[in-house]
C-alpha positions as semicolon CSV with decimal commas, in nm:
position;residue;x (nm);y (nm);z (nm)
1;M;0,000;0,000;0,000
2;L;0,136;0,340;-0,099
3;E;0,231;0,582;0,175
4;T;0,073;0,925;0,202
5;S;0,306;1,206;0,085
6;I;0,077;1,496;0,172
7;R;-0,221;1,509;0,405
8;V;-0,422;1,831;0,427
9;E;-0,674;1,853;0,711
10;N;-0,936;2,131;0,735
11;L;-0,690;2,386;0,601
12;S;-0,795;2,752;0,596
13;K;-0,613;3,076;0,520
14;R;-0,758;3,425;0,553
15;Y;-0,618;3,767;0,473
16;R;-0,719;4,120;0,553
17;I;-0,714;4,294;0,216
18;G;-0,596;4,636;0,336
19;L;-0,670;4,935;0,549
20;K;-0,795;5,266;0,421
21;G;-0,604;5,555;0,573
22;N;-0,725;5,907;0,635
23;R;-0,612;6,150;0,369
24;Q;-0,499;6,491;0,490
25;E;-0,621;6,799;0,307
26;T;-0,351;7,037;0,435
27;F;0,022;7,056;0,378
28;A;0,089;7,058;0,754
29;G;-0,125;6,748;0,801
30;T;0,060;6,571;0,523
31;I;0,400;6,652;0,683
32;T;0,276;6,530;1,021
33;N;0,156;6,203;0,871
34;W;0,489;6,160;0,693
35;L;0,678;6,199;1,023
36;K;0,449;5,947;1,191
37;A;0,462;5,705;0,898
38;P;0,700;5,440;1,045
39;M;0,488;5,390;1,358
40;E;0,163;5,407;1,160
41;N;0,291;5,148;0,910
42;L;0,384;4,917;1,200
43;R;0,038;4,962;1,353
44;Q;-0,134;4,884;1,021
45;L;0,089;4,581;0,967
46;R;-0,013;4,445;1,306
47;Q;-0,378;4,518;1,230
48;L;-0,354;4,336;0,896
49;N;-0,248;4,023;1,080
50;T;-0,477;4,056;1,383
51;F;-0,821;3,896;1,379
52;D;-1,090;3,873;1,643
53;D;-1,393;3,652;1,674
54;N;-1,617;3,911;1,507
55;S;-1,398;3,961;1,201
56;H;-1,470;3,631;1,024
57;E;-1,720;3,778;0,779
58;A;-1,598;4,138;0,771
59;D;-1,585;4,312;0,433
60;D;-1,207;4,338;0,444
61;I;-1,153;3,966;0,517
62;I;-1,072;3,732;0,228
63;W;-1,070;3,354;0,272
64;A;-0,809;3,231;0,022
65;L;-0,868;2,875;0,150
66;R;-1,152;2,741;0,360
67;N;-1,170;2,397;0,522
68;I;-0,977;2,211;0,251
69;S;-0,898;1,843;0,310
70;F;-0,735;1,585;0,081
71;E;-0,454;1,329;0,061
72;I;-0,188;1,266;-0,202
73;K;-0,023;0,925;-0,220
74;Q;0,345;0,867;-0,287
75;G;0,419;0,872;-0,661
76;E;0,088;1,039;-0,750
77;V;0,071;1,326;-0,999
78;L;-0,204;1,562;-0,887
79;G;-0,331;1,852;-1,098
80;I;-0,490;2,157;-0,937
81;I;-0,714;2,378;-1,151
82;G;-0,937;2,678;-1,097
83;A;-0,987;3,040;-1,198
84;N;-0,746;3,318;-1,105
85;G;-0,782;3,399;-0,735
86;A;-0,935;3,060;-0,652
87;G;-0,668;2,982;-0,392
88;K;-0,439;2,747;-0,587
89;S;-0,114;2,936;-0,533
90;T;-0,199;3,004;-0,168
91;L;-0,238;2,630;-0,117
92;L;0,108;2,562;-0,259
93;K;0,259;2,836;-0,043
94;V;0,108;2,675;0,266
95;L;0,241;2,334;0,161
96;T;0,592;2,478;0,120
97;R;0,573;2,656;0,457
98;I;0,604;2,998;0,292
99;T;0,265;3,093;0,435
100;E;0,127;2,996;0,775
101;P;-0,231;2,862;0,768
102;T;-0,501;3,034;0,973
103;S;-0,636;2,697;1,086
104;G;-0,597;2,331;1,003
105;R;-0,272;2,165;0,907
106;A;-0,071;2,013;0,623
107;I;0,144;1,707;0,697
108;I;0,433;1,659;0,455
109;N;0,624;1,330;0,443
110;G;0,943;1,383;0,246
111;R;1,183;1,643;0,114
112;I;0,997;1,904;-0,087
113;A;1,105;2,122;-0,379
114;S;0,889;2,395;-0,530
115;L;0,875;2,624;-0,829
116;L;0,614;2,887;-0,745
117;E;0,743;3,213;-0,891
118;V;1,010;3,318;-1,140
119;G;1,349;3,305;-0,970
120;T;1,216;3,178;-0,637
121;G;1,511;3,079;-0,417
122;F;1,771;3,246;-0,638
123;H;2,011;3,510;-0,509
124;P;2,028;3,772;-0,787
125;E;2,392;3,863;-0,720
126;L;2,513;3,502;-0,741
127;T;2,588;3,327;-1,069
128;G;2,383;3,043;-1,210
129;R;2,650;2,798;-1,095
130;E;2,649;2,934;-0,740
131;N;2,269;2,931;-0,726
132;I;2,259;2,564;-0,824
133;Y;2,469;2,479;-0,519
134;L;2,272;2,722;-0,301
135;N;1,940;2,561;-0,398
136;G;2,087;2,216;-0,346
137;T;2,191;2,313;0,006
138;I;1,843;2,454;0,079
139;L;1,695;2,120;-0,031
140;G;1,928;1,938;0,209
141;M;2,169;1,803;-0,055
142;T;2,541;1,764;0,010
143;K;2,795;1,916;-0,229
144;Q;2,882;1,566;-0,351
145;E;2,517;1,497;-0,434
146;V;2,487;1,823;-0,627
147;D;2,815;1,749;-0,810
148;K;2,669;1,423;-0,942
149;K;2,366;1,602;-1,088
150;F;2,536;1,925;-1,194
151;A;2,598;1,835;-1,560
152;E;2,239;1,708;-1,605
153;I;2,099;2,027;-1,449
154;V;2,300;2,254;-1,678
155;D;2,223;2,049;-1,990
156;F;1,849;2,038;-1,919
157;S;1,826;2,411;-1,843
158;G;2,009;2,518;-2,158
159;V;2,180;2,811;-1,982
160;G;2,532;2,667;-1,984
161;K;2,667;2,961;-2,181
162;F;2,558;3,197;-1,902
163;L;2,640;2,971;-1,608
164;D;2,892;3,216;-1,459
165;T;2,672;3,523;-1,515
166;P;2,481;3,672;-1,219
167;V;2,121;3,555;-1,220
168;K;1,997;3,917;-1,206
169;R;2,099;3,942;-1,572
170;Y;1,894;3,637;-1,675
171;S;1,566;3,674;-1,860
172;S;1,253;3,541;-1,688
173;G;1,259;3,239;-1,920
174;M;1,620;3,157;-1,830
175;K;1,540;3,181;-1,458
176;V;1,247;2,944;-1,498
177;R;1,450;2,692;-1,697
178;L;1,731;2,688;-1,441
179;A;1,496;2,684;-1,139
180;F;1,290;2,397;-1,277
181;S;1,600;2,204;-1,375
182;V;1,742;2,237;-1,022
183;A;1,412;2,140;-0,856
184;G;1,359;1,842;-1,086
185;H;1,709;1,697;-1,074
186;L;1,802;1,724;-0,707
187;E;1,572;1,432;-0,626
188;P;1,311;1,575;-0,389
189;E;1,045;1,332;-0,274
190;I;0,777;1,592;-0,353
191;L;0,780;1,846;-0,639
192;L;0,536;2,140;-0,642
193;V;0,506;2,337;-0,967
194;D;0,288;2,644;-1,023
195;E;0,176;2,806;-1,351
196;V;0,524;2,962;-1,378
197;L;0,616;2,713;-1,655
198;A;0,399;2,920;-1,891
199;V;0,688;3,170;-1,902
200;G;0,910;2,917;-2,081
201;D;0,903;2,844;-2,453
202;A;0,705;2,556;-2,602
203;T;1,007;2,328;-2,633
204;F;1,101;2,372;-2,269
205;Q;0,740;2,318;-2,159
206;R;0,741;1,981;-2,335
207;K;1,071;1,890;-2,168
208;S;0,936;1,998;-1,830
209;L;0,619;1,791;-1,863
210;G;0,830;1,493;-1,964
211;K;1,057;1,545;-1,665
212;M;0,762;1,568;-1,424
213;G;0,629;1,242;-1,568
214;K;0,969;1,080;-1,516
215;V;0,986;1,211;-1,158
216;A;0,648;1,049;-1,089
217;A;0,754;0,723;-1,256
218;E;1,045;0,708;-1,011
219;G;0,795;0,699;-0,725
220;R;0,807;1,065;-0,630
221;T;0,505;1,293;-0,589
222;V;0,417;1,586;-0,817
223;V;0,159;1,860;-0,758
224;F;0,102;2,066;-1,073
225;V;-0,103;2,388;-1,085
226;S;-0,193;2,507;-1,434
227;H;-0,456;2,676;-1,651
228;D;-0,343;2,460;-1,944
229;M;-0,597;2,177;-1,956
230;S;-0,397;1,997;-2,224
231;A;-0,088;1,981;-2,000
232;I;-0,300;1,873;-1,702
233;S;-0,461;1,597;-1,910
234;R;-0,127;1,465;-2,037
235;L;0,039;1,457;-1,695
236;C;-0,226;1,395;-1,428
237;K;-0,462;1,108;-1,358
238;R;-0,629;1,296;-1,073
239;V;-0,736;1,661;-1,053
240;I;-0,866;1,888;-0,776
241;W;-1,078;2,185;-0,880
242;I;-1,065;2,478;-0,635
243;D;-1,305;2,771;-0,649
244;K;-1,324;3,057;-0,399
245;G;-1,098;2,874;-0,158
246;K;-1,301;2,552;-0,153
247;I;-1,270;2,216;-0,326
248;V;-1,548;2,184;-0,582
249;A;-1,444;1,849;-0,731
250;D;-1,173;1,587;-0,673
251;G;-1,144;1,289;-0,903
252;P;-1,034;1,149;-1,241
253;T;-0,884;1,413;-1,470
254;E;-1,133;1,399;-1,758
255;S;-1,435;1,408;-1,528
256;V;-1,313;1,707;-1,323
257;I;-1,195;1,907;-1,625
258;T;-1,528;1,852;-1,799
259;K;-1,716;1,983;-1,494
260;Y;-1,478;2,279;-1,463
261;L;-1,515;2,388;-1,825
262;A;-1,890;2,321;-1,827
263;S;-1,929;2,546;-1,523
264;D;-1,870;2,838;-1,754
265;A;-2,177;2,763;-1,964
266;K;-2,136;3,081;-2,164
267;V;-1,967;3,007;-2,497
268;D;-1,780;3,316;-2,613
269;T;-1,771;3,445;-2,968
270;L;-1,530;3,732;-2,902
271;R;-1,261;3,823;-2,652
272;V;-1,137;4,183;-2,651
273;W;-0,862;4,355;-2,453
274;H;-0,914;4,731;-2,473
275;G;-0,572;4,889;-2,503
276;G;-0,415;4,551;-2,582
277;I;-0,244;4,288;-2,369
278;A;0,110;4,151;-2,351
279;R;0,350;3,999;-2,102
280;P;0,501;4,241;-1,848
281;G;0,779;4,451;-1,997
282;I;0,675;4,387;-2,359
283;T;0,644;4,705;-2,566
284;E;0,683;4,568;-2,921
285;F;0,356;4,376;-2,950
286;K;0,001;4,377;-2,812
287;L;-0,288;4,136;-2,859
288;H;-0,623;4,314;-2,902
289;S;-0,887;4,050;-2,975
290;I;-0,968;3,699;-3,088
291;Q;-1,295;3,567;-3,227
292;V;-1,462;3,285;-3,418
293;K;-1,655;3,354;-3,742
294;N;-1,872;3,108;-3,933
295;D;-1,886;3,044;-4,307
296;Q;-2,102;3,359;-4,348
297;N;-1,826;3,571;-4,187
298;I;-2,050;3,630;-3,885
299;P;-1,928;3,594;-3,522
300;A;-2,071;3,264;-3,398
301;S;-2,061;3,059;-3,080
302;T;-2,154;2,745;-3,276
303;V;-2,022;2,653;-3,622
304;D;-2,130;2,381;-3,864
305;S;-1,889;2,087;-3,862
306;R;-1,935;2,044;-4,241
307;K;-1,851;2,403;-4,333
308;P;-1,535;2,612;-4,304
309;F;-1,497;2,874;-4,034
310;W;-1,233;3,126;-3,928
311;I;-1,040;3,217;-3,615
312;E;-0,945;3,585;-3,626
313;V;-0,665;3,735;-3,418
314;E;-0,621;4,113;-3,404
315;Y;-0,289;4,248;-3,279
316;E;-0,058;4,548;-3,301
317;V;0,314;4,575;-3,377
318;F;0,504;4,882;-3,253
319;E;0,844;4,829;-3,419
320;P;0,977;4,620;-3,711
321;L;0,986;4,256;-3,597
322;S;1,176;3,986;-3,781
323;H;1,026;3,636;-3,769
324;C;0,717;3,762;-3,591
325;R;0,443;3,500;-3,583
326;V;0,102;3,445;-3,428
327;A;-0,031;3,101;-3,341
328;V;-0,362;2,949;-3,243
329;T;-0,391;2,617;-3,060
330;L;-0,709;2,414;-3,058
331;A;-0,795;2,158;-2,789
332;T;-1,107;1,976;-2,679
333;Q;-1,275;2,086;-2,358
334;V;-1,101;1,802;-2,168
335;G;-0,760;1,916;-2,288
336;V;-0,692;1,685;-2,583
337;H;-0,462;1,877;-2,815
338;V;-0,599;1,892;-3,171
339;F;-0,350;2,117;-3,352
340;T;-0,134;2,429;-3,335
341;S;-0,109;2,650;-3,642
342;F;0,129;2,943;-3,701
343;D;0,066;3,219;-3,953
344;S;0,434;3,169;-4,048
345;D;0,331;2,836;-4,206
346;N;0,250;3,059;-4,505
347;D;0,599;3,218;-4,500
348;L;0,467;3,543;-4,352
349;D;0,771;3,554;-4,124
350;M;1,007;3,591;-4,420
351;Q;0,939;3,965;-4,416
352;P;0,972;4,186;-4,105
353;R;0,631;4,269;-3,960
354;M;0,622;4,648;-3,980
355;P;0,455;4,874;-3,720
356;G;0,077;4,870;-3,756
357;R;-0,244;4,692;-3,660
358;Y;-0,317;4,351;-3,814
359;I;-0,588;4,087;-3,831
360;G;-0,469;3,731;-3,886
361;R;-0,733;3,490;-4,020
362;C;-0,691;3,115;-3,977
363;K;-0,929;2,910;-4,193
364;I;-1,051;2,578;-4,051
365;P;-1,189;2,359;-4,330
366;G;-1,521;2,182;-4,310
367;Y;-1,537;1,810;-4,228
368;L;-1,233;1,840;-4,002
369;L;-1,367;1,863;-3,645
370;N;-1,607;1,627;-3,473
371;P;-1,904;1,787;-3,294
372;N;-1,770;1,894;-2,956
373;R;-1,677;2,198;-2,748
374;Y;-1,332;2,334;-2,831
375;V;-1,095;2,570;-2,653
376;I;-0,864;2,818;-2,826
377;S;-0,526;2,931;-2,695
378;C;-0,319;3,201;-2,860
379;E;0,038;3,330;-2,863
380;G;0,254;3,592;-3,033
381;T;0,628;3,527;-3,060
382;T;0,948;3,565;-3,254
383;H;1,214;3,293;-3,274
384;Y;1,375;3,434;-2,962
385;K;1,101;3,608;-2,762
386;T;0,746;3,546;-2,639
387;F;0,521;3,855;-2,640
388;I;0,202;3,688;-2,518
389;R;0,088;3,334;-2,446
390;I;-0,267;3,297;-2,318
391;A;-0,436;2,962;-2,262
392;N;-0,807;2,883;-2,291
393;V;-0,889;3,229;-2,419
394;L;-1,205;3,134;-2,607
395;Q;-1,453;2,846;-2,627
396;F;-1,690;2,753;-2,908
397;E;-1,911;2,465;-3,019
398;V;-1,885;2,255;-3,334
399;D;-2,209;2,082;-3,430
400;E;-2,407;1,957;-3,727
401;L;-2,646;2,242;-3,805
402;G;-2,919;2,091;-4,018
403;Y;-2,950;1,738;-4,154
404;D;-2,740;1,587;-4,433
405;E;-2,904;1,301;-4,624
406;S;-2,577;1,111;-4,630
407;Y;-2,577;0,870;-4,333
408;L;-2,200;0,835;-4,358
409;V;-2,154;1,209;-4,303
410;N;-2,386;1,220;-4,003
411;E;-2,265;0,909;-3,823
412;K;-2,073;0,961;-3,499
413;R;-1,702;0,891;-3,511
414;S;-1,445;0,873;-3,235
415;G;-1,161;1,124;-3,200
416;A;-1,131;1,500;-3,202
417;I;-1,121;1,519;-3,582
418;R;-1,302;1,337;-3,862
419;P;-1,147;1,471;-4,182
420;K;-1,320;1,404;-4,511
421;L;-1,018;1,268;-4,693
422;E;-0,981;1,190;-5,063
423;W;-0,984;0,820;-5,143
424;G;-0,916;0,631;-5,463
425;L;-1,058;0,292;-5,558
426;E;-0,888;0,046;-5,788
427;E;-1,067;-0,268;-5,898
428;L;-0,853;-0,582;-5,935
429;N;-0,918;-0,879;-6,166
430;P;-1,224;-0,738;-6,348
431;V;-1,235;-1,045;-6,582
432;K;-1,273;-1,281;-6,291
433;K;-1,563;-1,070;-6,167
434;E;-1,746;-1,103;-6,501
435;K;-1,717;-1,481;-6,487
436;M;-1,869;-1,479;-6,139
437;L;-2,169;-1,283;-6,271
438;L;-2,230;-1,542;-6,543
């Protein structure tokens, strides 16, 4: 019988969301407040962390977690899903002892490694090499143990060229690659990974998912928080769905993901970001909107499976960009990856994308998709930089709208796609057939 790696019992965590101070209307009052600021800040800090019996339901109290209980067995890969602000990251911080719970407890059996935020555990002034040994020490490894894994860590991370450069000069993607490589190779019994892997490029994400699968196969425990249902489906056999600090569902991956996606019954036809959206620090590119249009060029939440339709992506470029490309990824509602298509498949990246506003249109042919609900993800990149990567940005339905007399067209088929492919038929031995008819 497998041992329990993590046991969570009636775990709760509450925060006070802030205190509104009195604003002074006079210059003298402002100066007085400024002089008193250190003591006032200390008082407010104490008040933020002080609760009484009457404050449980106060307007300024937020329950990030409330009475959560579950167990994770040794060697299990558990996925945790939920909307932003549901309490997923708070749960991982409690499990790693970064945050103290308000009530309840979490029992951890084994050495734990976590990757919760970009660069967590790194000292910015130390080099990549020095941080590998520092993280190993924090995890309880000896220098000899780190030495044995050092070459694998560097090779997996792909930052060998910058190994003796201070980490403060690393990009966010480089920090994630090195941090994940350290956490995954220094043999913790339990590995906790938050959505931070979304910062890495697609190749590294695939490597990371493969590594987490290998860690689990070796009998170690993995807890994976993600908004990427495809990644969750590939890696996890069990999923916990958290909403507003409470567990809504806990069970087999496909069942829980289906409930989670179905909870948002509204099927969107358009997603717009007024002013545009991009990753922090990105000034060259902004994503403005994405929508689905049917064969009549009309925004539609449901499209006919037998007719073509379009996915339109509107974005803006602010400086000439070489090898700029936009991609859409299609997956079923339970996370089965169907395809990823880049606009550069049509050689659009051969010319620099000049400053301006663009609409990219991806045509999906008829007779390709089975009737189902599908989820669109989108990204804008160059060969060396990711401007935006946003998962599960839009959902739509594919169905048979109206009846087709052909039974073979209307019959149900397994799989995400059912392409109407071109076949040829060659008849062999026609003479023999004529003799049979006589």
